[in-house]
N, C-alpha and C positions, 0 to 999 in steps of 0.2 A: 516515587510517586508519578504516576502518569495520569495524564490528560488525557481521557475519551473523549473525540467527538464524533457523535452520531452523525456522516455526514452522508450516506448511502448504504442504501440495504440492498447490493449487489453483490454482495461476498468481500467487499474490498472497503476498510475504513481508514482512518489515520486515529493516531495518536499525539501527543506531546509530551517530551522527554521532561528532564528536571531541567535542562538547559534551554528549553522555550526551543528546540526545533521537534520537530515533527516526523514520523516515520509512517509509513502503508503497511498495512498487516492484512491478512486474510481473516474475515471475521467471522470462519469456523473453526480453524486453528490457532488462531491467535497469533501466528510468527510471522515477523517480517518480509513480505514479500521479496524472491529474488528475480532480479532482472539480468541472466548473460552472467552470476555468480555474485553480482551486485545487490546488500542489501537497499532495499529504496527508505534511506534514513539517513537523520541531517539534513532534513531538509526543512523548506522556508515553507511555510502554508501553502502559498501559491501552486509550490512545486508538488506538496501533496496531493491538493484538490488534480489539478491536471495529471500527474500519476495514473489519480485514481479513476479519474472522467478515459484518458484510451485505457488503462485495463477494462474498464465496463464495456469501451465502443469495439474493444478489441483488435485492438493499432499495436499492442504489445500484449507477451505473453508471459506470466511467470512464468520458472523454473519448472515450480511442480505442476502446471498442467499437463493433462496428457497429449498427444504426440495426435493430430490428425493426419488418417491418411491420405 
């Protein structure tokens, strides 16, 4: 069972797994976000919050994002 935390409504959110670790997911597809092929999972809560901030600020882009020309 996952606990879902509604942190930000900009397309990315976080949820807690049964072990108490966090993963960042795309709120549209509900799939875990991948950065350079690595899932944003197994994180401490502050790491998940920081990843969401970076995604929302455009500092990093998920693998599924469209390429910009």
